C-alpha positions, 0 to 999 in steps of 0.5 A: 402341859396342862391347859392352864400352862398352854401358850395363848395360840388358838386351838383347832379349828383354824381356816387362815394361813396369812401372815400376821405381819403388817406392811411398813410405810416407806422408810426414811433415807439415810443421810449421805454419810450413813448411806456411804457407810452402808454402801461400802459395807455391802460392797465388801461382802459382795467383793468377798464373794466375787474375789472368792476365786482369785483368793483361792487361786492364790493358795494353789499358786503358792503350792504350784510355785513351791512344787516347781522349786523342788528337785526333778526327781521329787516333781516326778514323784508328784506328777499325780499331786500336780494333776490334783492341783489342776482338779482343785483349780477346776472345782474353784472355778465351778464354785465361782460359777455358782456364787456369780449365779447367786450375785446375778439373780435378785436377793431379797434385801436388794430391789433390782427393779431394772433401775440404776440403783439397788435399794437396800433396807437395813434393820432400822428401816432405812434405805441405802441405794447401791449403784449396779456399777458398785456391785460389778466392780466391787472387787476393784473398789473394795478392800477384801479382808481375809476374814470375809474370804473365810466367811465366803468359803464357810457359806459354801460349807453351810450350803452343804450342811442345810441343803444337800443329801450329803449332810443329812446326818448333821441335820438329823443330829442338830434339827430333829430334836428341836423339831420333835420338841416343838411337835411334842408341845404343839401337837398337830391334833390339838393346835391350829398349827398356822397360828402357832408363831415360832421364831428361829434367831440365827436361821443361817441357810434357812433349813430348820426354819423351812422344816418347821414351816413345812410342818404347818407352823408360822415360822420366822427365821432371823439372820444377821449375816449378809453372806447367809442371807444371800445364799438362803434367798437363792435357795428358798426363792430361786432354785427351781429343781432339786439338785440343780447346782454342784459345789465343791465345799471341801476343796479349801481343805488341803490337810487330812485328806485320805484320798485326792477325791475327798478334797474335790468331792462334789455336793448337789443342792438343794436336796429339796426345792422349796419353790416346788415344795412350798411349806404348809405354814407361813415362812419368812427370813428376816434380816437384822440384829436379833437384839435390835429387831425383837423388842415387842413382848409376848409375840411368839409361842416358841423360840428355837435356837440352834448353835446360836446363843453363844454368838453374842458378846453378852449371852444374858442379853439373849436370854432376857430377849427370848424370855420377853418376846415369848408369850406366857406359857410359850417355850424355848427350845435350844440345842448347841455348844458354848463356843462363845464366838467373841471369846479372845477376839481382839477389840471385842468384849465377851462373857463366857459363863459355864452351863453350870452358871447358865442354868442358874441365869436362865432360872433367875430370868424366869424360865422353868426347865421342862427338859435338859440334856447334856452330851448331845453329839453334834457336828457342824459343817464337817467334811464327812470324809476328813481324817479329822472331824470336830464334834460337839457335846451339845446342850439340849433343853426346853424351857417354858415361860410361866403362864403368870410371867410378867415382863419387866426388865431394865431395858423395858423400863428405859424404854417407857422412860423414853416414851414418857419423855417423848410424850408418845406411846411405844417409842421403844417399839419404833426404834430399830424394829424394821427388817427386810422379809426375804422369803414370805410365801414367795413375797418380798416386802419390807415389814415393820415388826409389831 
């Protein structure tokens, strides 16, 4: 990359390591109807986590009930299997203990403060107050959707993927190519790394964000799922030593097990303790919808996406937003498949362009391809001992926003029109641009994205 094509971050030397975010003023409160809707949403997330044990017990109870109905000679043959179901139940109990620990300890978008209420701030900067009683009795008061129970189970697998030694191979497949590409373009000897701003949308449990910050970059993760935000805050802020906690993430897998021990195999986390090993660069995890939070042009030197761009209804929105928020000369590093999460989901719209289409769209938006590779073998939250493993042949690319790029999209034109009509400047940037910083070098604050 020539000097004329380099992003506009500073070269060495640099001495500061402070966050460039600005502390927001106190946000307005939601009206009563909005506050109640927000409270119910949070209550359902908490209920799914609190209800995890009972839901998983129901699955074991069903199997045991059928087992008891079998002829005695069959039951005699299945004594070891019956004992195994008791072990499964014990593992579910242990998982629930960890979940309760995560819920009992403070999370970044809730301010316990010893008061009657928890203050939750949403991506619009509004604050909702949730009573402690609502958290304690969420199971009884909220309907638990089966999908949310599956999300709770999936969260345990993602803790294993991001923060256990057992899934180091998965991280090597998915994260190392991205980290290597970032280090190739922002070489430690040539850049003041703490001034290289990297955004990781769809940060999940936060490991990629943490690893980039450990290398000295200023790294910001963005995540929409409260399940993942609760778990990532727990690992990044509240775990005090390596491998302190034990989970059984594969206990919900009743099929394709070679041995009984495979279903109840434990993992320990975190394999590295961020509290004891703070990153060299600034790090923060921001809660909110990527398309709503990130609207300010020319803000980041790099956007790194891993298993993310197929998570929206309209992938073109993601591509345009990434282009807009990158500084001229900045790079977009991507790795992942094209699963298109909303495809065939009832009540949801979705487009599913092939990579052949997507490559043209990326160029039409304005990107230049610097590197492109297909067939990158990657797993995602897979049980290493399972008889059935899914593996993607993922896409990997590095794209650059040209140094002379202009940022003119229909969305920005509408924002300019709105600003003119309201008689003020920057109206677009004042809408849906708040987020909650749940990990920023140990501090929890609400920031306004500038």
